[in-house]
C-alpha positions in Angstrom: 0.0 0.0 0.0 1.2 3.5 -0.9 0.3 6.8 0.7 -0.7 9.3 -1.9 -1.1 13.0 -1.3 -3.9 14.8 -3.1 -3.0 18.5 -3.4 -6.4 20.2 -3.9 -7.7 23.7 -4.2 -9.4 25.4 -1.3 -11.0 28.2 -3.4 -14.7 28.2 -4.2 -14.2 30.9 -6.9 -12.1 32.1 -9.8 -11.3 35.8 -10.2 -11.9 36.9 -13.8 -10.2 39.5 -15.9 -12.7 42.2 -14.9 -12.3 41.4 -11.1 -15.6 39.6 -10.8 -15.8 36.1 -9.3 -17.0 32.9 -10.9 -18.1 30.1 -8.7 -15.5 27.3 -9.0 -13.5 24.7 -7.1 -12.1 21.3 -8.1 -13.6 19.4 -11.0 -15.3 16.4 -9.4 -14.4 13.8 -12.1 -10.7 14.7 -11.9 -10.6 14.0 -8.1 -13.2 11.2 -7.7 -12.1 9.0 -10.5 -8.5 8.8 -9.4 -9.5 8.5 -5.7 -11.6 5.5 -6.5 -8.8 3.9 -8.6 -6.3 4.4 -5.8 -8.6 3.0 -3.2 -9.4 0.0 -5.4 -5.6 -0.6 -5.7 -5.3 -0.6 -1.9 -3.6 2.8 -1.5 -4.3 5.4 1.1 -5.1 9.0 0.1 -4.6 12.1 2.2 -6.0 15.4 1.0 -4.2 18.7 1.6 -5.3 22.2 0.8 -4.1 25.7 1.5 -5.0 26.4 5.1 -6.6 22.9 5.5 -10.0 24.1 4.3 -12.4 21.5 2.9 -12.0 21.5 -0.9 -15.1 22.7 -2.7 -16.3 21.0 -5.8 -17.2 23.2 -8.8 -21.0 22.9 -9.0 -20.8 22.6 -12.8 -18.9 19.4 -12.4 -21.8 17.8 -10.5 -24.4 18.6 -13.1 -26.1 16.0 -15.3 -24.6 17.6 -18.5 -21.1 16.9 -17.3 -21.7 13.4 -16.0 -23.7 11.7 -18.7 -27.1 12.3 -17.2 -29.0 12.3 -13.9 -27.7 9.0 -12.7 -24.1 9.9 -13.3 -24.6 13.3 -11.6 -26.1 11.6 -8.6 -23.3 9.2 -8.3 -20.7 12.0 -8.6 -22.4 14.1 -6.0 -22.6 11.1 -3.6 -18.9 10.3 -4.2 -17.9 13.9 -3.3 -20.2 14.2 -0.3 -19.4 10.8 1.2 -15.6 11.0 0.8 -13.9 11.1 4.2 -10.7 12.2 2.4 -12.3 15.3 1.0 -14.0 16.1 4.3 -10.9 15.9 6.5 -8.0 17.7 4.7 -4.8 18.8 6.3 -2.9 22.0 5.5 -0.3 22.1 2.8 2.0 23.9 5.2 2.0 20.9 7.5 2.8 18.3 4.8 6.1 16.4 5.0 6.7 15.2 1.4 8.8 12.3 2.6 5.6 10.7 4.0 4.1 10.1 0.6 4.9 7.8 -2.3 3.0 9.9 -4.9 1.5 13.3 -5.3 -1.7 14.0 -7.3 -3.2 17.4 -8.3 -6.8 17.5 -9.8 -7.9 20.5 -11.7 -10.9 22.8 -12.0 -10.5 26.6 -12.1 -10.0 26.7 -8.4 -6.2 25.8 -8.6 -5.8 28.9 -10.9 -6.9 31.0 -7.9 -4.9 29.5 -5.1 -2.4 26.7 -5.9 -0.9 28.9 -8.7 0.4 31.3 -6.1 0.9 29.0 -3.1 4.5 28.7 -1.9 3.8 25.4 -0.1 2.4 23.9 -3.3 5.6 24.8 -5.1 7.7 23.4 -2.2 5.9 20.1 -2.3 6.1 19.8 -6.1 9.8 20.6 -6.2 10.5 18.2 -3.3 8.6 15.4 -5.2 10.5 16.1 -8.4 13.9 16.0 -6.7 13.0 12.8 -4.8 11.7 11.1 -8.1 8.3 10.7 -6.5 5.6 10.2 -9.1 3.5 13.3 -9.7 0.1 13.1 -11.3 -1.5 16.3 -12.5 -4.5 17.0 -14.7 -6.4 19.7 -16.6 -5.9 23.0 -14.7 -4.0 21.3 -11.9 -0.7 22.2 -13.6 -1.3 25.8 -12.5 0.4 24.6 -9.2 3.6 24.1 -11.1 4.0 27.8 -11.6 5.1 28.1 -8.0 7.7 25.4 -8.2 10.8 27.6 -8.6 14.4 27.2 -7.8 16.4 29.8 -5.8 17.5 31.4 -9.0 13.9 32.0 -10.0 13.7 29.4 -12.7 10.9 26.9 -12.8 11.9 23.4 -11.5 9.9 21.8 -14.4 11.3 23.9 -17.2 12.0 21.6 -20.2 9.4 19.0 -19.2 6.8 17.8 -21.6 3.3 18.2 -20.1 -0.4 17.9 -21.0 -2.8 20.5 -19.6 -6.1 22.1 -20.4 -5.2 23.9 -23.6 -5.9 27.5 -24.7 -8.0 26.0 -27.5 -10.1 24.1 -25.0 -10.5 27.3 -22.9 -11.8 29.0 -26.0 -14.2 26.2 -26.8 -15.5 26.2 -23.3 -16.2 29.9 -23.5 -13.7 31.0 -20.8 -10.8 32.3 -22.7 -12.0 35.9 -23.1 -12.8 36.4 -19.4 -9.8 34.5 -18.0 -7.1 36.7 -16.4 -4.5 34.4 -17.9 -4.4 31.1 -19.9 -2.7 28.1 -18.4 -1.1 26.7 -21.6 0.4 30.1 -22.4 1.7 30.6 -18.8 3.3 27.2 -18.6 5.1 27.8 -21.9 6.3 31.2 -20.6 8.1 29.5 -17.7 9.7 26.9 -19.9 7.4 23.9 -20.1 6.6 22.2 -23.4 2.8 21.6 -23.7 1.9 18.5 -25.8 -1.6 19.1 -27.1 -4.1 16.4 -27.9 -7.5 16.8 -29.6 -9.9 19.0 -27.5 -11.7 17.3 -24.7 -10.4 13.8 -25.7 -8.3 11.7 -23.3 -4.6 12.6 -23.6 -1.8 11.9 -21.2 1.9 12.7 -21.2 4.8 11.3 -19.2 8.1 13.0 -18.8 10.4 11.4 -16.1 8.3 11.3 -12.9 5.7 13.8 -14.1 2.5 12.2 -15.3 -0.1 14.7 -16.8 -3.5 14.7 -18.3 -5.1 17.3 -20.6 -8.7 17.4 -19.4 -11.4 15.7 -17.3 -11.6 12.7 -19.7 -7.9 12.2 -19.1 -8.2 11.6 -15.4 -9.1 7.9 -15.7 -6.1 6.9 -17.9 -3.8 9.1 -15.8 -4.9 7.3 -12.6 -4.4 3.9 -14.3 -0.8 5.0 -15.2 -0.1 6.0 -11.6 -1.5 2.7 -10.3 0.8 0.7 -12.6 3.8 2.8 -11.5 3.0 2.3 -7.8 2.3 -1.5 -8.1 
């Protein structure tokens, strides 16, 4: 059994370009699907957020339209509400990275609000990279990589190939014009290489100990890859 740290957003909103707030949080599929896969493989998951607040699910990720209908939405809501891991997070500041065999970061626009500027998130990701600990990260979760900097200011993941929610997908989703910044663009600016798959289709990327997925539909294959690595 491995101990896996879920680094999750604590923000229930995303601040837009005009200063207004959009309700947000983590995208349920990107957290629930890997959580269930890791549990099924016998692993233990601990959730950590900035300040140790309970991570909020983006309401849009619990709707029938994003879960294949009413039955899927009900299952997703139940999975979020009944998760003891989500209900009892610890603070990122209190995490000892040596206690965990893998680190996983689900997306949603929430991470764009807090993990993208959280020094503890950067500390944990850099420590995991240097210890060759498997890192799984999906959709907007790679926003957390922006804080993973070396003493000279360079990004610890510069030169890595990565999958993330692309600028094209942000445009197709109708969020690009109101976004304060775009994830793919920002990751490229700090030196990562974004490998783009077809919009909204499963696409994963591995570079050394960094395992990444492009969008919600990539969370299941990404979790499967991490389960194989941890076996």
